[in-house]
C-alpha positions as CSV (number, residue, x, y, z in Angstrom):
1,M,0.0,0.0,0.0
2,N,1.3,3.4,-0.9
3,P,0.8,5.9,2.0
4,Q,0.8,8.8,-0.6
5,N,-2.6,7.5,-1.9
6,D,-4.1,7.8,1.6
7,K,-3.6,11.6,1.7
8,S,-6.4,14.0,0.9
9,D,-6.4,16.2,-2.2
10,T,-5.7,19.2,0.0
11,E,-2.7,17.6,1.6
12,Q,-1.4,16.6,-1.8
13,S,-1.9,20.1,-3.3
14,N,-0.2,21.8,-0.3
15,K,2.8,19.4,-0.7
16,N,4.1,21.2,-3.8
17,I,3.0,24.7,-4.8
18,T,4.3,26.6,-7.8
19,Y,4.0,30.3,-8.8
20,F,4.9,31.7,-12.2
21,G,5.0,35.2,-13.6
22,E,6.4,36.9,-16.7
23,G,7.3,40.6,-17.1
24,E,8.8,42.6,-19.9
25,E,12.5,41.7,-19.2
26,W,12.2,38.9,-16.6
27,F,10.3,35.8,-15.7
28,S,10.3,33.9,-12.4
29,T,9.1,30.7,-10.7
30,Y,8.7,30.3,-6.9
31,T,8.1,26.8,-5.5
32,I,7.3,25.6,-2.1
33,S,7.9,21.9,-1.5
34,R,7.0,20.0,1.7
35,V,9.4,17.1,2.2
36,R,9.2,15.1,5.5
37,T,9.6,17.7,8.3
38,S,10.9,20.5,6.1
39,V,9.6,23.0,3.7
40,F,11.9,24.0,0.8
41,E,11.4,27.4,-0.9
42,S,13.0,27.9,-4.3
43,L,13.1,31.2,-6.2
44,Y,14.3,31.2,-9.8
45,I,14.7,34.5,-11.8
46,Q,15.5,34.5,-15.5
47,Y,16.4,37.4,-17.7
48,I,14.5,37.2,-21.0
49,T,16.9,37.4,-23.9
50,D,15.9,38.6,-27.4
51,R,17.1,35.6,-29.5
52,T,16.8,37.7,-32.6
53,A,19.5,40.2,-31.3
54,S,23.2,39.9,-32.0
55,V,25.3,37.7,-29.7
56,E,26.8,40.9,-28.2
57,E,23.3,42.3,-27.5
58,Q,22.3,39.0,-25.8
59,G,25.2,39.2,-23.4
60,T,24.9,40.2,-19.7
61,H,26.5,43.6,-20.3
62,G,24.2,46.2,-18.9
63,I,22.4,43.9,-16.5
64,G,25.1,43.6,-13.8
65,E,23.9,42.3,-10.5
66,I,20.3,42.2,-9.3
67,E,18.4,42.7,-6.1
68,Y,15.0,41.2,-5.5
69,S,12.1,41.4,-3.1
70,L,9.3,38.7,-3.0
71,K,6.2,39.6,-1.0
72,I,4.1,36.6,0.0
73,G,0.9,37.8,1.5
74,D,0.9,40.4,4.3
75,S,3.4,38.9,6.6
76,S,6.1,37.0,4.7
77,S,8.9,38.1,2.3
78,L,12.1,36.8,0.7
79,E,14.6,39.5,-0.1
80,S,18.2,39.8,-1.2
81,S,20.6,41.0,1.4
82,F,23.0,42.4,-1.2
83,P,23.3,42.6,-5.0
84,Q,23.4,39.1,-6.6
85,P,25.3,38.1,-9.7
86,L,23.6,36.3,-12.5
87,K,24.8,32.8,-13.6
88,G,24.6,30.7,-16.7
89,V,22.1,32.0,-19.2
90,R,21.5,35.2,-17.2
91,N,19.6,33.6,-14.3
92,F,19.6,33.7,-10.5
93,H,18.4,30.9,-8.1
94,T,18.1,30.8,-4.3
95,A,16.6,28.2,-2.0
96,T,15.8,28.0,1.7
97,E,14.8,25.3,4.1
98,I,12.3,25.8,7.0
99,N,10.9,23.5,9.6
100,A,7.4,22.5,8.3
101,E,5.8,23.2,11.7
102,L,6.6,27.0,11.1
103,V,4.6,27.1,7.9
104,N,0.9,27.7,8.2
105,G,-0.1,26.4,4.8
106,D,-2.2,29.4,3.6
107,F,-0.8,30.5,0.3
108,P,-2.3,33.4,-1.6
109,E,-3.3,33.1,-5.3
110,T,-0.8,35.8,-6.3
111,I,2.5,37.1,-4.9
112,K,4.6,40.1,-6.0
113,L,8.3,40.0,-7.1
114,T,10.3,43.2,-7.6
115,I,13.6,42.9,-9.5
116,M,16.1,45.8,-9.4
117,W,19.2,46.1,-11.8
118,D,21.2,48.7,-13.5
119,E,19.1,51.5,-12.0
120,K,15.9,49.8,-13.4
121,K,13.0,48.1,-11.7
122,E,10.4,45.6,-12.8
123,M,7.5,44.3,-10.7
124,I,6.0,40.9,-11.7
125,E,2.9,39.2,-10.4
126,L,3.5,35.5,-9.9
127,V,0.3,33.4,-10.1
128,K,-0.3,30.2,-8.2
129,Q,-0.4,27.3,-10.7
130,D,-2.9,24.5,-10.6
């Protein structure tokens, strides 16, 4: 017997929650995963490159480091402590682990992400995915 099958739909849906949002220059995913006695949060931020531009225009020049602020409801947030460098294909990823007992399980339908870079700012609404 698989104990996973004995759990209610609500318990299953609160085990993994994903948010997605796309702006003019960035897109992002934020996931919350309940694993055993922990909750893992993962924030991925990706710069959207114009693939029709020249290789030089697609580079990271002009982007530099980013700062971010993710507002989750009225009482929770995830923010950079200092400017963060982009990696790979102009992306940033961070993850945290929290004791599952500290997470109340109420997740809003939308959350707000603000990304700041090179004296610019973009705000993206991330929507909870089904």
